[in-house]
N, C-alpha and C positions, 0 to 999 in steps of 0.2 A: 370410870367418872361418874357421881351422885348427884342423884336427879333432886325434887325437888321435894318440898312438902306437902306441896300437891296430892303426887306421884300416885298414879293405884299403882305400881309395884313395890309401893314401901315393904319394905316387911317387922317382924314384930319387932328385932330388935334395935331398928332404924331404918334413914330411906336405901334402898340398897342400888333404884335407881333405874330407869329402865336401858340402861350403856345403848344408851345409838347413839355415840360419836356425836351427842352436842344435838340429835334432833328427837324430835317425842315420839316415843313410839306409842305413848298413846292417843296424841293430840290435844292433851287436855291438862300441859305446864302455862302455854305460852299462852296472851291474846294472837292472832291473826298471826300464827304458825304459817311456815313457806317449808312443804317438801321439794330438798336440793335431790331430782334424782340424775342426775351429773354427777353428787358428790364420788361416785368411783373413780373418777378420770383418774386417771397417772397423765400427773398433769408437772415439769418444773414453774416453783413459784419468778421467772421471767415470761413465760410464753404463760401465764395464769392470767386474769383480768386485772387491775391492778388495783381496782374498788369494792367495795364490800358494801354496802346494805347493816349496820345496824338499831340493834330492836333497843328503844328506853323502853320506859313507864311509860303502862298501859300498850302494851302496844306500838307505838308510834314510832316510824320509822327510818331514815336519813342515811343518808351514801356518801361513802368515808373515804377518800385516797392512800392507801398500803405501800406510803413512797419505799422506805424503809426492807419491804420486804418479808415479814414478820411471817411465819408459820403459823396460821390461824386452822381454826377446825371450829367450825357451825357450835355454838355457849359458848366458846371461848368470856371472856370480858377482858375489858380492850380506855384504856385513856384515851379520849377523841378531842380535837380542839375545836375552838366554842367560841361566839363571838367575845364573851368574858369570862373565862379561863377555859378550865376542862372541865370535863363529863365523864362518868361511867359508865356503858352500855354496855350489847351483850350481841354474839355478832351473829344473825339471822339470817345472814348467805352472800355466798361467792361462788366468783368463777362468772362461766357467760352468760347463767343464768341475772345476773346483777344488770349487766347488759341489756334483758330484753327486763327486768325491771322497769328502766330508766325510760330504755322506749318509750314505755306506757306510759309513765307519770309526762314527761315528757319533759325530763332532764338532761340539762347537755351536760357531758364533759368537756370539761375545759373549767381555763383555772380558779370557778368561786367554790371549788369542795376542797372543802379543807380534806387535813392529814392528818390519821392514826397515828398517836405519840406511841405508844408503848402498851404492853401484854400489864393488867394487872394485876400490883399486886397483895399481898394480905392488907397491909396496912391502907389500900388505898382504901381493896373493900372493907375491912373496916369501918373505917373513914364513912366509906359513903351507905353504909349501913344505918350507925353513927345520925347522920343529919335524914334521911329516910324516916327514922322513928323516931324526928321533929312533924311527921307533914300531920297525921291524926289531930296531936293539941294544936301543932298550928292553924290546923282544919276550923276546928268548935269555936280556938278563941277568937281568929276571922268573922268568923258567920256571928259570935257576940255582938264583936265593934259592926258590923255591916249592918244588924238590930237597930243599934246604937244613932248609927248617921243615917236611920230611915232611908237607904237605899235600892229600891226593886229593882234585884236582879239576886242570884241564883247559885252561890258558890259551889261547886262539886269536889273542885282537886286540888291539890300544892303540892308538886313539886319542884325539892329540894337540888340542885347541881352541888355534885359529887366530891368539890371544891369548896362547901357552903359557902360561899357568898354571893347568891344570888339561887329567889324563888320563886318559880310559876304558880300564877294566882291562875286556874283555872278557870271560870265563869259564864254566864247561859242569862239575856236580858231581853221584852220586848223591846224596848225604849233602850234610849244612849241616859249614856249612865255618866256624869261629873263625880268622880271618884280620886283629883286632885288627893281633897283632904285627908281621902280615906288611905292614901300608896302614903303620906309623910306617914303616918300615926304607923302603920307596918313598916314605915324602913324604921322607924322610933324604940321600936317596941322589939320585934324579931333581927335589927341588928343586921339585912340583910338587902341586894339590890331589888327593889320585888316587879316582876315585870306581869303585871293586867295582859288577859289574855281571854278576848272573847270566842264560845264553841255555837254552835246548832246544839238546838235541843234531837237534833238524832248523833251528833258525836258526840253526843254527854253521854246519849244510849250506851254508846259502845264503851265510854272512859267505865263505868260505874256496870258494865253486864248485866246480864238476867236471865231469866226464864220467856223466853216468849207462852199468848198459848198455842203455840203445837207440841208445846212441852218437848223440843231442843232453845239451846241456848240462842240468845241471839245470835243471828248474824251477821251485822252492826258486830260483834266481839269479837266474832269470831274468826267468817272470810273475806266481810263485806268489808270493801275500803273504797269503794267511794258510790255517792246518794244521786241519786237520779229523780226528776222528780215524777209525785204519782199523783195522781187524782182521781176521782169520783167516776171521769167516762171508762176504766181503768173498770170496776163495783160494774157498773155498768152490760160493760160489754159483755164478762161473766155472770149477767141476772139474781149479782148478790145485792139481798139487803142491804139496801145505805142507811145500817146503823151507827153509827158515828162510836160508841162504846164497843163494836164488834173487828172495826174497821181502819180501828187508830192500834198503835205498838204502845210500849211500854213510853216514848219519846213523847207519845200526845201525837201526837201526826199518822198519816195517814199511811200504813206497811207497804213497807218497801219489797213483801213478798205480793204484794197488787198484779205486779210488771212482773212477774215470773211468767208467768201461762200464759199471756196475757194475746201474745203474737199466735198460741196455738188455737185461745179461743177464733182471736180473726181466722185465722183461715178459717178455721168450722162454719165462721158465719154471712162466710162468703157462698152458702149454697140453699140459705137459709133469705126467705123472700125478708122485707120490708113491707108491715104491715101500721098507714098512718093510721086509718079508719077505721070500717070492719067491713067486714065481708058479706056480699048481698046473696040470699038466696030467699027461695018461698019460704024459708021457713018465719024468714026473717034477717032479722040483720046481728050479724055474732063478729061477739068481737073478741080479741086477743087475751088470752090468762097467764098462761104459760108456754115456752118452749123449752124442748128437751136439744143443746145445741150440738152437743157429739152420737143424741141415736136420730137426728134431726123427724123429731115429732110434735108437732105443735097442737094447742090448746086452746080451743071455742068452748066460748057456750051463749048463749041464746041470753037477751033481757030477763024474759020472766019465767028460765030456769034455773036448775039449781046446780044442773051436771053437766061436766063440761067435755065437751067431745073430742076424742082427741083425730089427728088426720097429718098426712106426713107433709115434709113440704113440697112434696114436687106434686101433692092437693094442690096446695094453699097457694101455688105459680098459675095450677089451670084457674080455680079460685078468679086467680084476680085477673089475668085475662079474662075469664070469662065477661065481669063487670065491666072494665074497659070495650070491648064490641058492645054490651048494652044487654048482654044475656043473662041470666039467670038459673045457678044450677037450682035441682029438688029438691039435694041439703046436701050436706059439708062434707057426707060421703060417699064414694061413689056409688054404692045401689046400695045402700043398709041397708034393705028387705029383700034380697037375697043374704047378707049379712049375715040379720039378725036367724034368717033360719036354719046359718050354717052353725051358728053357734048353740042354738033351742038343741040342732039337730045331733052336736057336737061332744055340748050334755047328758042329752039322753043316754048315749050309746055308752057314755061313759058309767053313768047310773047302772043302765043294767049291766055292765060291765062289772059292779062294786055285787050290783044282785045276783051277778052268777057266781062269784068266787063264794063272798059270805053262806050263801043255801050248800055250795059243796063243806065248806066246812061244818054248816051247823052239820049236813048231812055224812060229815066223817069223825062228826063226835058222835053220830045217834050209832051206828056203827060199834063205834068202841063200848062208848054204853052197855050195850045190848052183848057183845062181845064175856066181856064181865060177868053180866048177871049170868051168864050159862052156866062161864066158870065155874063161878061159886055154887050154882043148886046143880053139878054134876055130883053124881053117887063117888065116891072111890068104888074098884073094881077089889072081888074080894081078892089078895092070892090063895093059891092052892096049898 
């Protein structure tokens, strides 16, 4: 089986492909790849689950029924039934994993699932590539028409159907757009049935793809299929700076990865006390400046002091309890004077150790110099 043009296993003479039976061996050939870990199960066609997951342009996937029991492999081009004709797609997944995918996406196994007509022939593929080549010119021309009509919408992508009778225009817009005149113009100019499909900004970023600030491909274009709501609360729990430039992804919305570690931070925050005001000590009022959630260390600072004092979360709980009882500790530290003495003693011992170390080195160097000087001045013995 030949590989795609972007396969990393491309040879100097041509594209050799990863030869992995339709599943990409480099995970870079297709968007939203699914690894079929049950592909080696020996099941007859009658025993296999008769619904196939088919992939279309930009990772869009739908389910189709294999009523004719075609012997399919992942990556095979197939002609499928669509509401207004037929379309060409590639087999993405088959077998029991498709049943799990349908349960995950809440798709019912009923008569509404359309069928697979046949395996795609060379003529089908040539015709599909012919219409696919028209997508970019159509996209640029449509953007010019949109600017003529002064519509507040952003056209992202155009997808031609394999039979050439329909074209789907994907766009994003903040407000509702009246594109009735636009549809008439596009239908007359391109001689196809036009479907306008609005997508969100996150879906737009997933279709276009790109590299995130982490240096990896965007999650929405590689593996993320469901978009959960992201709020600034997730950033606050993780002690992140509320800087829109750093928290926003390429779609202009908050990054989806803010939710990935949120549960871990929530569990760690259970052991850290909530401080809404000050900690009262005899030295003054101490305000919380910074918290290390995983090390459970909290830094406080006094109003007239630029230095911060670090204490453990357990010590902060003790001070809060004392303040609630009307008591004030002497300082934030449990025993600050002894702590300073211990630090100074440790520092002095380290300095003494270093002095002894360098003193030994200097003595050794002096001894070497003296021996070398004696050897140079020593008179040679006369040979008898």
